[in-house]
N, C-alpha and C positions, 0 to 999 in steps of 0.2 A: 044339397045345393048342386044345381046343375051348372055347367060352364056358361050357359047363357045369362045366368043371374049372378055370377060370381064377380064381385067388384075388382078383384085382382086381374081377372081376365079382361075386364073392361079397360083397366088402366094399361095393361100390356098391349091391348089392341089399339089404343090411342097413341102409343109411342111411334115415332117416325122409324121407317125401316133403316137398317144399318147398311150403309154403303161406303166403301173405302174411298178416300180422296185419291184422285188420279195422280197428283204430285207425290204423295206419300208412297203410293203403290209403285210408281216408277223409280223412286229413290231406293226402296227396298229391293226391287228387282235388280237394279244396277249394282247395288252392294253385293247381293247374292251372286250375281254373275262374275263380279270381280274376284270374290273369294273362291269360287269354284274354279275359275281359270288359273288363279295362283296355285291352288292345290293340285291341279292337273300338271302344271309345269314342274313343280318341285320333285315329285317322284321320278320323273324322267331324267332329270339332271342327276339326282342322287343315285338312281339305278345305273346310269351310264358311268358315273364315277366309281361306284362300287364294282361294276363289272371290270373296269380298267384296273382297279386295285387288285381285284381277285386274279386277273390275268397276270399281272406283274408278280404277285406272290407265287402263283403256281409256276411261272417261268423260272423264278429264282429257286424254287424248291427242286425243280427238275435239274437245273444247272448244278446246284449243290450236290444232289445225288450223283450226278455224272462225275463231278470232280472227286467225290469220295470213292467211287468205284475205281477211277483212274489212279488215285493215290494208293489204294489198296493193291492194285496190280503192280504199281511201281515198287512198292515195298516187297511184294511177293517175288517179283523178278530179281530185285536186288539181293534177296536172301539166297537165291539159287545160283547166283553168279560167282 
């Protein structure tokens, strides 16, 4: 059976072409753009927040290390006096 004589191909050829509705397409595009813009905003905020938290923790760690060394020196000097 050749494609020219196949009834299935004849039925398929008679179907109207598929074309998206303009309204539907614009709604989907708007939803996609809103989701993309929300996802772009979130990582920047969380990244800035995590950078601030990381800076605060590292600053506190440096301060604690400095104070520990200072106390060790105070104890060492107190023993020799």
